[in-house]
Residue frames as qw, qx, qy, qz and C-alpha x, y, z in Angstrom:
[[0.186, -0.699, -0.423, 0.545, -2.69, -22.22, -5.29],
 [0.340, 0.821, 0.299, 0.348, -3.76, -19.09, -7.18],
 [0.440, 0.157, -0.164, 0.869, -1.44, -16.10, -7.13],
 [0.137, -0.699, -0.474, 0.518, -2.44, -13.26, -4.89],
 [0.270, 0.853, 0.239, 0.377, -3.48, -9.93, -6.35],
 [0.554, -0.361, -0.138, 0.737, -0.89, -7.22, -5.65],
 [0.202, 0.893, 0.214, 0.342, -0.84, -3.46, -5.86],
 [0.489, -0.052, -0.221, 0.842, 1.63, -0.70, -5.08],
 [0.122, -0.901, -0.413, -0.047, 0.09, 2.29, -3.32],
 [0.401, 0.255, -0.112, 0.873, 1.79, 5.70, -3.57],
 [0.340, -0.777, -0.522, 0.091, 0.70, 7.94, -0.69],
 [0.173, 0.497, -0.159, 0.835, 1.01, 11.63, 0.13],
 [0.463, -0.557, -0.619, 0.303, 0.58, 12.50, 3.80],
 [0.177, -0.975, -0.062, -0.118, 0.21, 15.64, 5.83],
 [0.370, 0.668, -0.472, 0.441, 3.61, 17.22, 6.55],
 [0.149, -0.488, 0.683, -0.522, 5.28, 15.47, 9.46],
 [0.810, -0.110, 0.282, -0.503, 2.81, 12.56, 9.54],
 [0.613, 0.426, -0.634, -0.202, 4.89, 10.04, 7.60],
 [0.141, 0.240, -0.909, 0.309, 6.01, 7.88, 10.52],
 [0.474, 0.091, 0.581, -0.656, 2.55, 7.78, 12.13],
 [0.754, 0.374, -0.112, -0.528, 0.90, 6.85, 8.85],
 [0.471, 0.404, -0.782, -0.057, 3.54, 4.20, 8.13],
 [0.095, -0.123, 0.882, -0.446, 2.86, 2.57, 11.50],
 [0.616, 0.244, 0.372, -0.650, -0.92, 2.64, 10.93],
 [0.697, 0.442, -0.397, -0.401, -0.53, 1.10, 7.47],
 [0.240, 0.370, -0.890, 0.118, 1.74, -1.62, 8.84],
 [0.390, -0.003, 0.740, -0.548, -1.11, -2.75, 11.11],
 [0.765, 0.344, -0.030, -0.544, -3.28, -3.60, 8.07],
 [0.769, -0.197, 0.603, 0.076, -2.65, -7.34, 7.53],
 [0.770, 0.536, 0.316, 0.142, -2.72, -7.18, 3.73],
 [0.229, 0.925, -0.289, 0.088, 0.03, -4.56, 3.60],
 [0.961, -0.093, -0.047, 0.258, 3.21, -6.61, 3.36],
 [0.590, -0.012, -0.023, 0.807, 5.75, -3.81, 2.89],
 [0.004, -0.962, -0.262, -0.077, 5.70, -0.09, 3.66],
 [0.633, -0.003, -0.009, 0.774, 8.42, 2.52, 3.13],
 [0.018, -0.912, -0.110, 0.394, 8.89, 6.23, 3.77],
 [0.669, 0.279, 0.342, 0.599, 10.38, 7.74, 0.60],
 [0.099, -0.546, 0.048, 0.831, 11.57, 11.10, -0.73],
 [0.104, 0.139, 0.670, 0.721, 9.92, 12.73, -3.72],
 [0.382, -0.271, -0.304, -0.829, 6.37, 13.55, -4.76],
 [0.782, -0.399, -0.396, -0.269, 5.05, 10.76, -2.54],
 [0.299, -0.680, 0.513, -0.430, 5.83, 10.25, 1.13],
 [0.588, -0.212, 0.752, -0.210, 5.05, 6.54, 1.51],
 [0.567, 0.255, -0.649, -0.439, 5.04, 3.51, -0.77],
 [0.605, -0.175, 0.674, -0.386, 3.14, 0.39, 0.33],
 [0.339, 0.139, -0.847, -0.385, 2.81, -3.05, -1.21],
 [0.647, -0.036, 0.429, -0.629, -0.55, -4.72, -0.64],
 [0.236, 0.100, -0.925, -0.282, -1.45, -8.36, -1.32],
 [0.592, 0.063, 0.463, -0.656, -4.93, -9.86, -1.17],
 [0.529, 0.147, 0.835, 0.045, -6.95, -12.73, -2.60],
 [0.400, 0.635, 0.589, 0.299, -8.58, -10.53, -5.24],
 [0.210, 0.283, 0.118, 0.928, -8.53, -7.08, -6.81],
 [0.408, -0.675, -0.394, -0.472, -11.95, -6.49, -5.24],
 [0.708, -0.571, -0.295, 0.293, -10.43, -7.07, -1.79],
 [0.499, -0.021, 0.001, 0.866, -7.59, -4.66, -2.63],
 [0.066, -0.522, -0.301, -0.795, -10.15, -2.03, -3.69],
 [0.586, -0.685, -0.396, -0.172, -12.05, -2.55, -0.44],
 [0.692, -0.404, -0.207, 0.561, -8.91, -2.15, 1.70],
 [0.329, 0.170, 0.118, 0.921, -7.83, 0.99, -0.14],
 [0.237, -0.568, -0.355, -0.704, -11.29, 2.55, 0.06],
 [0.651, -0.644, -0.306, -0.260, -12.27, 1.52, 3.58],
 [0.778, -0.489, -0.115, 0.377, -8.97, 1.40, 5.45],
 [0.587, 0.000, 0.099, 0.804, -6.15, 3.30, 3.72],
 [0.099, 0.501, 0.273, 0.816, -7.99, 6.35, 2.35],
 [0.473, -0.765, -0.346, -0.268, -9.86, 6.82, 5.63],
 [0.648, -0.315, -0.263, 0.641, -6.68, 7.41, 7.63],
 [0.018, -0.940, -0.276, 0.198, -6.95, 11.09, 8.62],
 [0.250, -0.767, 0.308, 0.504, -3.41, 12.19, 7.72],
 [0.510, 0.110, 0.677, 0.518, -3.42, 10.79, 4.19],
 [0.217, 0.543, -0.066, -0.809, -3.88, 13.47, 1.51],
 [0.705, 0.465, -0.263, -0.467, -3.84, 11.43, -1.71],
 [0.666, -0.203, 0.708, 0.119, -3.20, 7.93, -2.97],
 [0.563, 0.533, -0.437, -0.456, -2.28, 6.52, -6.35],
 [0.797, -0.144, 0.574, -0.119, -2.68, 2.80, -6.96],
 [0.403, 0.521, -0.659, -0.362, -0.71, 0.70, -9.41],
 [0.933, -0.058, 0.255, -0.246, -2.03, -2.84, -9.85],
 [0.240, -0.501, 0.787, 0.268, 0.77, -5.36, -10.39],
 [0.811, 0.376, -0.166, -0.417, 0.25, -7.28, -13.64],
 [0.940, 0.168, -0.221, 0.196, 3.45, -9.34, -13.67],
 [0.166, -0.887, 0.388, -0.186, 6.65, -9.41, -11.70],
 [0.806, 0.148, -0.487, 0.303, 9.78, -11.10, -10.45],
 [0.456, -0.830, 0.207, -0.247, 11.23, -11.08, -6.97],
 [0.416, 0.481, -0.720, 0.279, 14.63, -12.09, -5.73],
 [0.452, -0.294, 0.616, -0.575, 12.82, -13.07, -2.54],
 [0.089, 0.033, -0.975, -0.201, 11.28, -15.89, -4.57],
 [0.169, 0.426, 0.793, -0.401, 7.68, -15.04, -3.74],
 [0.313, 0.320, -0.180, -0.876, 6.34, -13.27, -6.80]]
């Protein structure tokens, strides 16, 4: 079975919208982890899909269209290790 494409999405939200946005992101099936964080970004999400094209489509058509998201920055995963055993 081919490895899934993965990306980490760094998200800035409107002030006070972090929890609402996190819940909306969690409803997107390809988003496997989502965290509220402190710092320049408000939310970090891990997305997995069958292809980079599918990731691009989800970011463009689902994530960036959420009204309380200000900006996103996407980091495509090239290689990794996980203690969960699923990298």
